[in-house]
N, C-alpha and C positions, 0 to 999 in steps of 0.2 A: 411686304410689310415695311412701314415707314421706320427708318433708323434714326432716331433723334440725335445720336452722337456720331453718326457717320456722314461724312460730307462728300463721298465720291463713290463710284461704282467699284473701284479697285478694292477698297475696304470691305465692301459688301461681299465681293467674291472671296476675299481672304477669310472672312468670318465663316462663309459657307464651307470652306475646305478644312476648318479647324476641327479637331476631335472634340466631342462634347458640345457644349452650348455656351454662348456668350449671353450675359444678362445685365440688366441694370435694375437695381433694387432701391426703393425709396422708403425711408422711415420719417414719418411726419405726424404730428399730433398723436403720438403713441400708437401709430398703426403702420404696418408694413404694406407695400404693394409693389408689384413688379411693373416697371415702366417699359421693359423690353425683354424679350427672350428670343434667341435665334432658333432656327428650325431644328437644330440638333437636339433640343430638349425632348422632342417627341420620340426620337430613337432612344434616348437615354432612359426615360422613365414612362413613356406612354401618354404624356400630357402634351397637347399642342401649345404653341406660343400664345395663341388666342385665349385658350383656357387658363394659362398661367397669368396672363395680364389681366384678365377679367375677374379672376378669383384667386387670391393669394394662397388660399387653403388647398388649391389644386396641387400645389407643390408642398407647402408646409405640413399638410396632413400626412404626406409620405415619409417625413423625417421620423426615424425610429424614436419611440417614446423615451428610451434611455439616453438619446443623444440630443433631444430637442432643446432642453434648457441650456445645455453647454453651447450649442450652436448660436442661440440668441445672445447669450452672455458674451461670448467671444467676439461676435460681430460688433456688438455695442462698445465693448471695451477697446477693441482696436480702433474704432472710430474716434473714441475720446483721445487716443494718443496719436491719431493720424498716421498709423502704420498699416502696411498691407496685411491682410488676413489670409492665412493659409489654414483651411480646416478640412478635417476628414470625418465623415459620419456615414451612418447607414440610411438607406431609403427602402422602405417596404412597398414594393409595387403591387399594383392591383392584380397582377397575374400570380401573385404568391411568392415571387422571388424577392430576396433581400440583396441589395447590392451596396457596395461601398462607393462613395463618390469623394472626390477631392476638389475643393473650391479655392480659387485665388481671386481676391478682389482688393480694390483700393477705395477707401472712403473719402468722401468730400463733404465737409460740414459747412452749412450755409448760415447766414446771420440770423435767419428765423429759427435756428435750431434743428432744421431738417438735415437729414443725412442721405446721400446717394452714394451707393456702392456700384462700381463698374468692375466686372470680373467675368470669369468663366468657370464652368464646372465640367468635370470629366469622370468617366467611369474608372474607378480605381480598384475594382473587385479582384482582378487578376493579380495586380501588384500585392494587395493585402493577402490574397490566398497564398502567394509565393512567400511572402514575409512570414505568414503564419506557419507555413510548411517548414521554412528555415528555422523559425523559432522552436517548433516542435522537434525538428531534427537535432538542433543544438541542445535542447533540453534532454533529449534521449541520449545524445553523445555525452553530455555532462553527467547524466545519471550513471551511464556506463563507466565513465572515467572515474567518478567518485566512489563507485561501489566495486570496481574491479579489484581483484586480489593483487594484480601486478601493478607496477609503477609505470605510468606513461610519462614520457619526457620529450623535450625538444632541445637540441643543441645547435648552437650557431657554428659557423665555419672556424671560428677561433676557439672552439671548445667550451664556450660558456653556456650554462643552462638558461634557456629562454622560457621554459615552462616545465613544471613537474606537477603531477597530479597530487591531490591532497593526501593520498595514502602514503606518500613519502614519509610524512610525520609519524604515521602508525608503524611503518616498517623500520624506519631509521632514527626517529626521534627529533630530527631537526625540523623547525618550522619552515614552511615553504619560503618565507621571506628570507631565510638564512641561506637558501639554496640558489634562488634566482640571481643571475648575474655572476655567479661564482664559476670558476673553471672546474671541470670535472676532476682534475688532478687533486683538488682540495679535499675530495672525499674518497678517492681510489687509493688502494694500497700502493706504496712506492714501487714494489716489484712488479705491479700490473700496469702502471701508467703507460709504459712504452707500448705494450700490446694494445691498450685502448686507443692510443694515439694513432697507431698504424691502422686499426679498424676504421677510425674516423677518416683518415686521409684516404684510404682505399675507397670508402663509401663516396667521398666527394669526387674522386677521380673517375670512378666507374659509373657513378650515378645510378646504381642498382642496389637492390635490397641486400643486406648482409645479415648473417645470423650465426649463433653458436659461440659468441664471445663469452668467456667466463672470467670473472675478476672479483676481487674483494672490495667491499665498500665499508667505510668507517661509520659505525653507529655513534650517535651523539654521546653515548656512555662509554666510548673508547673501546669497543671491541669490533671485530671484523665479521661482516656477513658476506657470504658468497652469493653473487648474482650471475645470471646469464641474460644476454640481451639480443634482441633482433632490432634492426633499425632500417628505415627506408628514407630515401632522399625526397625532399620537396623541391620541385623544379619550377623555374619561372617560365615566361612565354618563349624564351629562347632556348629552353632545355638545359639551362644552367642550374646546378644545385645551389639553393639558397639557404637551406637548413635541413636538419634531419629530425625525424620523429621516431621514437623507439619505444619498445616495451621491455621492461626489466623484471625478471622473476627471481624471487629469493630461492636459492637452491642449497642453503646452508645445511639443512637436514640431510639432503642427498649427498652432499660432499662429505658430511661427517660419516654416513654409512659407508660410502666409497672408501674413505680413509680407514675405517675399521676393518673392512674386508681386505684392503691392501695390507694393513698391518698384520692381520691374521694369517695372510698368505706368506708373510716373510718373518714372523716372530713366533717364538714358542709361547703358547697361551699360559703356561704355568709360571715360567721365570721371566718372560718378556725379553728373553735374549733372542738374537738372530737365530733362525733355523738353519738347516744345512744349505738350503738354496741361497739364502741371502749371504751366509758366511762364505760360500763358494764364490759368489759374485764379487764380494769385497776382496777375497783373496786373489782372484783373477785380475782385478784392477790394481792390487798392490804388487803383483808380479810384473805387470807391465811398467809400473812406475819404477820399481827396483831395477828393471832391465835398462830403462832410459837413464837413470841416475847412477847405474853401476853400484848398487847398494845390496846389502843382505837383508833378508827377512826370515822370521822363524815361525813355524807352526808347531803348537803344542797340542798333544792329544792327551786329555785328562779323563782318567776313568776312576770312579770312587771305589775304594776297597771297603768291604764289609757293609755295603748298602742294602743288599738283599735281606739280611737278617733283620734290619730295622723295619722293613715293610712287613716281613713275616711275623715279627714280634708285636709291633705296635700298630700295624695297619697302614694302608696307603695315605690316609689323611696326614699322619705324622711324617711319613716319607716325603709327601709333597712339600710340607713346610720345611723339612730339612733341605730339599733341593733348592728351594727359594733362598734359604740362608746361605747355602753354599754359593749360589750365583752372586749374592750380594758381597760376600767376602772376596770373591774373585774380582768383582768390579772394583773393590776398595784397593786392590793390589796393583791395578794396571793403569796405564796412561790413557788419556782421552783418545789418542790415535790408535790404540789397541782395540781389537774386536774379540768378543767372546760369543761363541755359538753353542747352543745345546742341540746335539744331533741324535740323541737317544735317551733311554731311561735315565742312566747315570753317567753318560758320556758327554764331554764337552771339548770343544776346540778353541784354541786361542791363536790369534794372529798378532805377531809382534813385528811391525815394519820398522825400517830405519835402525837396524842394530848394527853394531860394529863387528861382533864376533859370536862364536857359539857360547863363550863364557857369559856374555851378556844375557843370552836367552836362559842359560842354566841358572843364573842368579835370580831372574824373575821367576822361574819355575820353583826354585827353593822357597821363595816368599809365598807362592801359591800353596806349596806343600804344607808349610807351617800354618798358614791361615786356615786351610781346610781341616787340618788334623787337630786344631784346638777344640776343646769340648763344647758341645751344644746342650742347651737346656730348653726343651719344648714341652709345654704343659706339664711342668714339674718332673719331666723325665730327662735324665742325663744320658746323652748319647755321645759315643766316641766312634769316629770313622777316620779314614785316611784316604790317600789317593795314590795312583801311579801315573807318572807323567812321561810321555815320550816326545822327543824334540827332533824336528827335521828342519834343515836350513836351505834356503834358496841362495845361490844356485848349486850349492854343494851336493844336496841330495835329491834334486829334481827341478824341472823347469815348468811343470804344469801343476794345476790344482790337484789332480788325481794322484800324481807321483808324490807330492809333498804330504798329503793326508795319509796315504798308504804307508809311507816311510815312517811318519810320526806314529801311526797305529802300531806298526811292528815294533818300534822302540818302546812304546808304552807296554807291550806284552813282555819285553825283556825286563823292564822295571817291575812288572807285576810278578814275574817268575822269581824275583829276588825277594819274595815275601811282601811286596808292596811297600807303600810309603817311600818310594824311591823315584828319582829323576834319572832318565837315561837319554843321552844325546846320540843319535844315530852315527854309526861309523861312516 
């Protein structure tokens, strides 16, 4: 075929090797016509170059009806501005297929008002399909992220948020714009920042997924929420970690339940005093400290006098309230460093660390005696009880938890055998 704009064989060979087809389109006297089409047009859409040149509709009739007006408008508009046109549109082929094509052409406007575009057209279907698949994938991912119950986030190597999913606002109150660019330490509890920092450092150093980190995050309304996170590294072509993507889950309710279980395991449910296990643990620690610092400590065994008749006369409900009030009176008599434990129905233990002598512990025991023996009024009932207190000293009366508690227990029985309401310091 004659090539009106090609002046050598090399150009013709080049055109023959190009993907798609090269064309020359004229617009004159309100009509379009192709001046030239390379052989590639037949492979592209099943129309020969001769058919395209002899009848413009051989090509134009294949343009998708929804794209036709846009294609014509864009072509004429770019010609008016003298700029290259890059268009994408669909073509409906005679074999029933619909393909996407991309066109690139340059217009030249002549003095008589005619326009000639010189350009080429290629099959763009695969690219559009991939783009559509990517858009669909991104849309699905966006829908997943935006509807997920967990927070999805990305953190840079310097610890700043580069992305947080929209549900951050639902979970923690801050607008996303308040979070992006901020260092994670701005939101994490001060006591947890170091653990989070080490988690991030380890992830960047190892380049592998990390999980199981638990930490507290500040809600916008100034309370703390517990979160746990898993995070994975994002690697560049050289295998270097460039950022991290993580999923954070709110575990506040779980932590609350765990704390309740932990509390119930170590505290008396009625008086909220340490139970025997926790008291023994604290006494063990106090013994070690007293040994290192060459100090004394005291253990007081407190047993209520005349408590059983209260339960028998007024019922266990009144008895329980009485025990709670006894516990509170004991708290009011003691120092912050002291520990009270309830170890039985009406039996209590008291740990007094950092004392100078047995007389110091006796003085505190007398205060407890007076406080407990003062009258009680519960539900319009006047109640009078007292207590017997035995005292054991470390290291005078023992070096272990068991020895000190047993000695204090024995001293308490000496006090009780003296008609109660007494304090007795072990010999």
